[in-house]
C-alpha positions in Angstrom: 331.5 59.4 51.4 329.5 62.1 49.7 330.3 65.8 49.8 327.9 68.4 48.5 329.0 71.9 47.4 325.9 74.2 47.2 326.2 77.7 45.9 324.4 80.8 44.6 326.2 82.3 41.7 325.4 85.5 39.7 328.3 85.7 37.3 329.6 82.2 37.3 332.6 82.9 39.6 331.1 81.2 42.7 330.1 78.2 40.5 333.7 78.0 39.2 335.1 78.1 42.7 332.8 75.3 43.8 334.1 73.2 40.9 337.7 73.8 42.1 336.7 72.7 45.6 335.2 69.5 44.1 338.5 68.9 42.2 340.4 69.2 45.5 337.9 66.9 47.3 338.2 64.3 44.5 341.9 63.8 45.5 340.7 62.1 48.7 340.1 58.4 48.2 336.5 57.4 48.6 335.1 60.9 48.3 332.4 61.7 45.8 332.0 65.5 45.5 329.2 67.2 43.6 328.3 70.8 43.0 324.8 72.2 42.9 323.3 75.6 42.2 320.6 76.3 44.8 318.1 76.1 42.1 319.0 72.5 41.3 320.1 70.8 44.5 319.9 67.0 44.6 318.4 66.8 48.0 318.8 63.0 48.3 322.5 63.4 47.7 322.7 66.2 50.3 320.9 64.0 52.9 323.4 61.2 52.4 326.5 63.6 52.4 328.9 63.7 55.3 329.9 67.3 54.5 328.2 70.3 52.9 330.1 73.4 51.7 328.1 76.5 50.9 329.3 79.3 48.7 328.1 82.8 47.9 329.2 86.0 46.2 329.5 89.0 48.5 326.6 91.3 48.3 326.9 94.2 50.8 329.3 92.0 52.7 326.7 89.3 53.3 325.7 86.1 51.6 323.0 86.5 48.9 319.4 86.8 49.9 318.8 83.8 47.7 321.2 81.6 49.6 319.9 82.8 53.0 316.3 82.1 51.9 317.3 78.7 50.6 318.9 77.9 54.0 315.8 79.0 55.9 313.4 77.1 53.6 315.4 73.9 52.9 318.2 73.7 55.5 316.1 72.1 58.2 314.7 69.5 55.8 318.1 68.2 54.6 319.4 66.5 57.7 322.2 69.0 58.0 322.6 68.6 61.7 325.8 66.7 62.5 327.3 67.1 59.1 330.6 68.8 58.5 330.0 72.3 57.2 332.2 74.7 55.3 331.9 78.0 53.4 333.5 80.0 50.7 332.9 83.3 49.0 333.7 85.3 45.9 333.9 89.1 45.6 334.6 91.6 42.8 336.9 93.8 44.9 339.6 93.2 47.4 338.2 93.8 50.8 334.7 93.3 49.4 333.4 91.4 52.5 334.1 87.8 51.5 335.3 87.0 55.0 332.0 88.3 56.4 330.1 86.2 53.9 331.9 83.1 55.2 331.2 84.0 58.8 327.5 84.5 58.1 327.3 81.1 56.3 329.2 79.3 59.1 326.9 81.0 61.7 323.9 79.7 59.9 325.4 76.2 59.6 326.0 76.2 63.4 322.4 77.3 64.0 321.4 74.2 62.0 323.5 71.9 64.1 326.4 71.5 61.7 330.0 71.0 62.7 332.0 73.8 61.1 335.3 73.1 59.5 338.4 75.2 59.8 341.9 74.0 59.0 343.3 77.2 60.7 347.0 77.2 60.5 347.3 73.4 61.2 348.5 72.7 57.6 350.8 75.6 57.2 350.7 77.7 54.0 348.3 78.6 52.6 346.6 79.3 55.9 342.8 79.2 55.3 341.2 79.9 58.6 337.4 80.0 57.8 337.2 79.4 54.1 338.7 80.6 50.8 337.7 83.9 49.1 338.2 84.5 45.4 338.5 88.0 43.9 337.8 88.8 40.2 338.2 91.8 38.0 339.1 94.5 40.5 341.2 97.5 40.2 344.3 95.6 41.2 343.9 93.5 38.0 343.5 90.3 40.0 342.0 87.3 38.1 339.8 84.6 39.7 342.2 82.0 38.4 344.9 83.4 40.7 342.9 81.9 43.6 342.3 78.4 42.2 344.9 76.8 44.4 343.2 78.1 47.6 339.9 76.4 46.6 341.4 73.1 45.5 343.6 72.9 48.7 340.5 73.8 50.8 338.5 71.1 49.1 341.1 68.5 49.7 341.6 69.4 53.4 337.8 69.6 54.0 337.2 66.2 52.3 340.0 64.6 54.3 338.5 65.7 57.5 335.0 64.7 56.4 336.3 61.2 55.4 338.1 60.9 58.8 334.8 61.7 60.6 332.3 59.9 58.5 333.9 57.1 56.4 
C-alpha cells in the first residue's frame, strides 16, 4: 500500500518532519511511503496511494498559501476522495499556530472527501489527537530533533490504519 507525504517547506523543517513520518510508516509491513515537495509531486503515486499526509509550516497560524493553492488546483484531480488523510505542521515558536494549521489542512481534506485520521488517545502516550507539531529555534531553546519521536510514531500509527483500511 502506498502512502504519500506532501509538504511545503521554507526552511527544510517541514521536509525533515515528513521524512520522519515516512520512517515511521516504513515500520508497517507492506507500506511504501514517499515524500514530495508540492513542486515535485509524483501524481501517479498519489493517485495509487491509500493515504495522503499533508504538511505545512505555520504562517500566521495557517497553512502556507502555496499549499492551499496546490490543494485547490491539484487536489480534485488526484483522486483524493476516499483516501485516508492526515496532517502535520512545523512552527518556529511554541504556540505559533501549528494546531490551527493542522485543523485547516484536515478541513480541506474533508472538503475533498478524504477520511481524516486521528489516533486520539487510543494508543496512550504520546497522545497525538490531530497530528504532530514540531517547533524549532524558539526562545525556549527547543530543537526540531526533540520532536522526532512524535513524527515517527504518527507515521507508524497512520500507516497501520491505512494498511488496515486499504491493504
